[in-house]
C-alpha positions in Angstrom: 31.8 -2.7 15.1 31.4 0.0 12.3 32.0 3.6 13.7 29.1 5.9 12.7 29.1 9.3 11.7 25.6 10.5 11.0 26.2 13.4 8.7 29.0 11.6 6.7 26.9 8.6 6.3 23.8 10.5 4.8 25.9 12.4 2.4 28.0 9.2 1.2 24.8 7.4 0.7 23.1 10.1 -1.2 26.2 10.2 -3.3 26.1 6.5 -4.3 22.4 6.7 -4.9 22.6 9.5 -7.3 25.6 8.3 -8.9 23.9 4.9 -9.6 20.9 6.5 -10.6 23.0 8.4 -13.3 24.7 5.1 -14.3 21.2 3.4 -14.6 20.1 6.1 -17.0 23.2 6.2 -19.2 23.8 2.6 -19.4 21.5 1.9 -22.1 22.3 5.2 -24.0 25.8 4.1 -24.2 25.2 0.6 -25.1 26.9 -0.8 -22.0 24.1 -3.0 -21.2 20.6 -3.7 -22.6 18.4 -6.3 -24.5 17.5 -5.1 -27.9 14.0 -6.6 -28.7 14.6 -5.5 -32.5 17.8 -7.5 -32.6 16.7 -10.4 -30.4 19.6 -10.5 -28.2 21.8 -8.7 -25.4 24.3 -5.8 -26.3 27.2 -5.6 -23.8 29.6 -2.7 -23.9 28.6 -2.0 -27.5 29.1 -5.5 -28.6 26.4 -8.2 -29.6 26.2 -10.7 -26.8 24.6 -13.8 -28.2 25.3 -17.4 -28.3 25.3 -17.5 -32.2 25.3 -21.3 -32.2 24.1 -21.3 -35.8 27.6 -20.3 -36.6 29.0 -23.3 -34.9 27.1 -25.9 -36.7 30.3 -27.9 -37.6 31.9 -27.1 -34.3 32.6 -30.0 -31.9 30.6 -30.8 -28.7 33.4 -29.5 -26.5 33.4 -26.1 -28.6 29.6 -25.7 -28.1 29.6 -26.5 -24.4 32.6 -23.8 -24.1 30.6 -21.4 -26.0 27.7 -22.0 -23.9 29.6 -21.8 -20.6 31.7 -18.7 -21.6 28.8 -16.5 -23.1 25.8 -17.6 -20.8 26.4 -19.6 -17.8 29.7 -18.2 -16.4 28.8 -14.5 -16.7 25.4 -15.1 -15.0 26.8 -17.4 -12.3 29.7 -15.0 -11.5 27.4 -12.0 -11.1 25.0 -14.0 -8.9 27.7 -15.4 -6.7 29.4 -11.9 -6.2 25.9 -10.2 -5.5 24.9 -12.9 -3.0 28.4 -12.7 -1.2 27.9 -9.0 -0.7 24.4 -9.7 0.6 25.7 -12.4 2.9 28.2 -10.3 4.3 26.6 -6.6 4.4 22.9 -7.4 3.8 20.6 -5.3 1.5 23.4 -2.9 0.7 22.1 -2.6 -3.0 18.7 -1.5 -1.8 19.8 1.2 0.7 22.8 2.6 -1.1 22.2 1.9 -4.8 18.7 1.2 -5.7 16.8 3.9 -7.8 13.5 2.6 -6.6 14.6 3.0 -3.0 15.6 6.5 -3.7 12.0 7.1 -5.1 10.6 5.4 -2.1 12.5 7.6 0.4 11.5 10.8 -1.7 8.0 10.1 -1.6 8.0 9.1 1.9 9.3 12.6 2.9 6.6 14.4 0.7 3.7 12.1 2.0 4.9 12.7 5.5 4.1 16.3 5.0 0.8 15.7 3.5 -0.6 13.2 5.7 1.7 13.1 8.9 2.6 9.5 7.9 5.3 7.8 5.6 2.6 5.4 4.2 -1.3 5.6 3.7 -1.4 2.3 5.7 0.2 3.6 8.8 -2.2 4.1 11.8 -0.3 6.7 13.7 1.0 10.0 12.4 4.7 10.8 13.0 5.3 13.7 15.6 5.9 16.9 13.9 8.8 17.7 16.3 11.1 14.8 17.2 13.8 14.3 19.8 16.3 13.9 17.0 16.1 17.5 15.8 13.9 16.6 12.7 10.7 18.6 12.2 8.0 19.1 9.4 4.7 20.9 9.1 2.0 18.7 7.8 -0.4 20.6 5.4 -2.8 19.3 2.6 -0.8 21.5 0.1 1.8 18.8 0.1 -0.4 16.6 -1.6 0.3 18.5 -4.9 4.0 18.0 -4.9 3.5 14.4 -3.8 1.5 13.5 -6.8 3.9 15.4 -9.0 6.6 13.4 -7.7 4.8 10.1 -7.9 3.9 10.7 -11.5 7.4 12.0 -12.2 9.1 9.1 -11.0 6.6 6.7 -12.5 7.1 8.0 -16.0 10.9 8.2 -15.7 11.0 4.6 -14.7 8.8 3.6 -17.5 11.0 5.7 -20.0 14.3 4.3 -18.5 12.9 0.8 -18.7 12.0 0.9 -22.3 15.4 2.2 -23.4 16.7 -1.2 -22.0 14.5 -2.8 -24.6 14.6 -0.6 -27.6 17.1 1.6 -29.2 17.3 4.7 -26.9 17.9 7.1 -29.6 14.8 6.0 -31.3 12.6 6.1 -28.1 13.9 9.7 -27.2 13.6 10.9 -30.7 10.0 9.7 -31.1 9.2 11.1 -27.7 10.5 14.6 -28.2 8.8 14.8 -31.7 5.6 13.3 -30.6 5.9 10.3 -32.7 5.8 7.5 -30.3 4.5 4.2 -32.0 1.6 2.6 -30.8 3.4 -0.3 -28.8 5.9 2.5 -27.2 2.9 4.6 -26.3 1.1 1.4 -24.8 4.2 0.4 -22.9 4.8 3.8 -21.4 1.2 4.2 -20.3 0.7 0.9 -18.6 4.0 0.8 -17.0 3.8 4.5 -15.8 0.2 3.6 -14.4 1.6 0.5 -12.7 4.3 2.4 -11.0 1.9 5.2 -9.9 -0.2 2.7 -8.3 2.8 0.9 -6.6 4.3 4.4 -5.5 1.1 5.6 -4.2 -0.1 2.5 -2.2 2.2 -0.2 -2.0 5.9 0.9 -2.3 6.9 -0.5 1.1 5.1 -3.6 0.4 6.8 -4.1 -3.0 10.2 -3.6 -1.3 9.4 -6.1 1.3 7.8 -9.0 -0.4 7.6 -8.5 -4.2 11.2 -7.4 -5.1 13.1 -10.7 -5.9 16.4 -8.8 -5.6 15.7 -7.7 -2.2 14.2 -11.1 -1.0 17.2 -13.0 -2.1 19.6 -10.3 -0.5 17.7 -10.8 2.7 17.9 -14.6 2.7 21.6 -14.5 2.1 21.9 -12.0 5.0 19.9 -14.1 7.3 22.2 -17.1 6.7 25.1 -15.2 8.3 24.8 -14.7 11.9 27.8 -12.3 11.8 26.6 -10.2 9.0 26.4 -6.3 9.4 23.3 -5.6 11.5 21.7 -2.7 13.6 22.6 -3.4 17.1 20.9 -2.4 20.2 22.8 -1.7 23.3 20.6 -3.5 25.8 22.5 -2.5 28.8 21.4 0.9 28.5 17.7 0.1 27.5 16.2 2.5 30.2 17.5 5.5 28.0 14.8 4.4 25.6 12.0 5.0 28.1 11.9 8.9 27.6 12.5 8.7 23.7 9.6 9.3 21.0 10.8 6.5 18.9 12.7 8.6 16.6 14.6 5.5 15.2 11.3 4.0 14.2 10.1 7.2 12.5 13.1 7.6 10.6 13.1 4.1 9.1 11.9 4.2 5.5 11.0 0.6 5.6 8.8 1.0 8.5 10.8 -1.3 10.8 11.5 -1.5 14.6 15.4 -1.4 14.7 15.6 -2.6 18.3 13.9 -6.1 17.7 15.4 -9.3 16.7 17.2 -9.9 13.4 14.3 -11.9 11.9 12.0 -8.9 12.2 14.5 -6.9 10.5 14.5 -9.1 7.5 13.9 -6.3 5.1 16.3 -3.9 6.6 18.3 -2.0 3.8 21.3 -1.0 5.9 20.5 2.6 5.3 21.4 3.4 8.7 18.6 6.1 9.1 17.5 4.6 12.6 21.0 4.8 13.6 21.5 8.4 12.6 18.3 9.2 14.5 19.3 7.6 17.7 22.7 9.0 17.8 21.3 12.6 17.3 18.8 11.9 20.3 21.4 10.7 22.6 23.8 13.2 21.5 21.4 16.0 22.4 21.5 14.3 25.9 25.4 14.2 25.9 25.3 10.3 25.8 26.5 7.9 23.1 23.9 6.3 20.8 22.2 3.1 21.7 22.1 1.9 18.1 25.0 1.0 16.1 26.1 -1.1 12.9 27.6 -4.2 14.2 29.2 -7.1 12.5 31.4 -10.3 13.5 30.9 -11.3 17.1 29.1 -8.1 17.8 26.4 -8.8 15.7 25.7 -12.4 17.4 23.4 -11.0 20.0 20.9 -9.6 17.3 21.1 -13.1 15.5 21.2 -15.5 18.5 18.0 -13.7 20.0 16.1 -15.0 17.0 16.3 -18.5 18.6 15.6 -17.3 22.2 19.5 -17.3 23.4 21.4 -14.3 24.6 24.9 -14.3 23.2 27.9 -13.0 25.2 29.1 -10.2 23.0 32.3 -8.3 23.6 31.8 -5.4 25.9 33.7 -3.1 23.4 31.0 -3.4 20.7 29.2 -0.2 21.9 32.1 1.8 22.9 32.3 5.0 21.0 
């Protein structure tokens, strides 16, 4: 079982999200990693990262194979293996704790909730303005203005950052500041910004669930491990949910129901927002939370119920 402190978890997650966002922005600026379309190859930590097979025309077959393995296949394979192992063990940790796109999703969610009373335009029901976990907001049409401003800002920022991974950043920022963007640069920024605006407005949750390959592969690896980190529900105290207003569901940025089986939590980002909400609700009632982050044998109940079986989990899994 993972001991859970709501306030500490939120602050830690925001620290990692903002830190990775900063890293995401400065990486191409410092030539740590990017694909330079002008040069036609990758740049890694300021060095040209390319096969350069033409320089090995007189090399032996063994040398050519070693060059191919060392420069291309091994780094890629190692990255994939490490990434999938982390996902297999802890789930969509990258999505919930690092991904800049998910940071934008959560930010727009909160603004749209104030404008519409819902986290998504496709939600049928509005979220209570006063919830049992202590969160509250005031719905007002005025919030459409900052919502659209945030959507446009995120969309343009993402497009601008993306182009710096493809073209020299100093050239892009110089042309932007001086109003001298080339036709292709202007076209790229306009089209990509437009696509992101549509996605952030109408389909940001759908994108995270079904269209993001990085997220889907993390989920597939996570589902393969029955003992992986998961949001567990203390069914022995299920009656305590009867008087709750579903604060845990309202808190989930991915619009999931955290008390359900693991298969239905396929796109869980391990953000722990639902656990925070439930913990706070029960804390107000002087009771321990019903949701907790579980792993190992404690996670089996959530996984086994996918197949209609009830696992015998240790009684200590929900001890506070």
